[in-house]
N, C-alpha and C positions, 0 to 999 in steps of 0.2 A: 380396212386392214392395213397396218403399217408395212412398208416395204422393207424386206430384210436387207441387211448390209451385205454388199458384195465384197469378196476377198480376192483381190488380184494376187496371183502367185504363179510360179513356174511349175512345170510338171514335176520336177524334182522336189520342190517344196511340198506339193500336194502328197507325193508318195511318202515323204518323211512324216507328215501329219497322219496319214493312214497307218503307217507302221507304229507310231506312238499310240494311236487309238487301239489298234489290235493288241499291243502289249498291255495297255491298261485294262482292256476287257478280258483278256485271257489269262494274264499272269497276276497283275497287281490287284485286281478286284478280289481274286481268290485268296491272295496273301492277307489282305485286310480282313476278309471274312474269317479267316483262320485266327488272326490276332484277336478279333472280337470274341470268338468262341473260347479261346484260352483265357482271356481277361474275365469273361463271365464266370469261368470256373473258380475264380479267386473269391467269389462270394459277393458281399454287399456292394452293389453297383454305385451307391451314393458316395462312397469314399474310395472308388477304384480308379486311380489315375491311368492305369494301363487301358482300361475300358474307355475312358474319356478320350485318351490319345488316339486309340484305334477308331473311335467314332468320328473324330475330327479328320483323321486321314481318309476315312471312307467318304466323308462329305466332300473333301478336296478332290479325290479321285472321280467321284460321280459328277462333280461340277466340271472337271477337266474333260471328261468323256462327252458331256453335253456340249461344251464349247467346241471341241474338235469336230463332233458330228455336224454342228452348225456351220463351221468354217469349211468343211469338206463339201457339204451340201450346197453352199453358196460360193464355191470357188469359181473364179474366172481365170482360166489358164492364159498366161501371157504368151503370145506367139512371137517368134522371132520375126521382126519386121525388117527384112533385108532391103526393102525399097527405101526406107528412111534410115539407113545405117549411119547417116551423118547428123542425126538429130537425137538428143538425149531422150530416152523413154524407159518405160518399165522393162526390166530384163536386160538392159544395156549396162555395160561397165564403162564408167567415166573416169578418165584420168585428168587431174587438174593440178595446178600449182597455186599456192596462196601467194598473192602479190604483197609486197614487191619482191621478196626473195625467199619464199617458202619452199619447202620440200614437195616433191611430187607425191600425190596421194591418189589411190584408185579405189572406187567403190562400185558395187553392182547395186542398181536400184531395183528393189523387189517390193512386193506387197507387205503390209505390216505383219501378216501371219508368219512369214519366214525370215523376217529381219534378224540379223545376227552381226552386230558391228565388229565382233572379234574375228569373224570370218570375212569381213569386208562387204557385208550385205546390209544396206541401209534401207529403211522403210521409205516408201514414196510419200509418207506423211511427215518425214523429218524435215527440219528447216533447210538442210543442204540439198536434199532431193527436190523439194518444192521449188527452190531457186534455180536448179539446173534443168528441170524438165522442160523440154521444148527448145533448148538452146543448142548451139552448134560448136564445132571445133573453132578455136581462136576467139570465141565470145568471152568477154570479161563480164563477170557476174558478181553482184552484191548479194551476199548471203546474210540474212538476219538470224543471228544465233542468240541464245540466252545470255552469252557473254559479250554481246555487241556485234557490230558489223564485221564481216570478213570479206575480202575481195579476192576472187579467184579467176584464173584464166583456164579455160578448157583446152587441153592439148591433144586428147585422144578419146574416141568413142568406139567401143567394140561390142 
């Protein structure tokens, strides 16, 4: 039997997924079923775009529910590692500057399930995070990005 993928995440990230799952199961699922009922009442299903649209949405919702259940079931909570507070790891916020004269940037490294670059949370699978993991303050790191190489210096880990 194939081993299931593990999803590293913070406790907060897991709670967000659980809230989304609860919403999909209790609210969204019922809304979609109601849309399907209404669309069926319009008659011939072969030419009923409302029905097709509702069925597509139902498939999406059910797929998302399955995905969330799997992610929650296989979640691995990232513990705060106070003993290694000077080493970049999951759950840590890293502040760095792009060399030679870039601006300061900060990102929290999280599991892919809770990554949100707009909130400063990047996936541990991203090129930046992969390059920074295991490094320390004042380390200069080469980051391989789709746009080419980027050189950064770590200035703070929290």
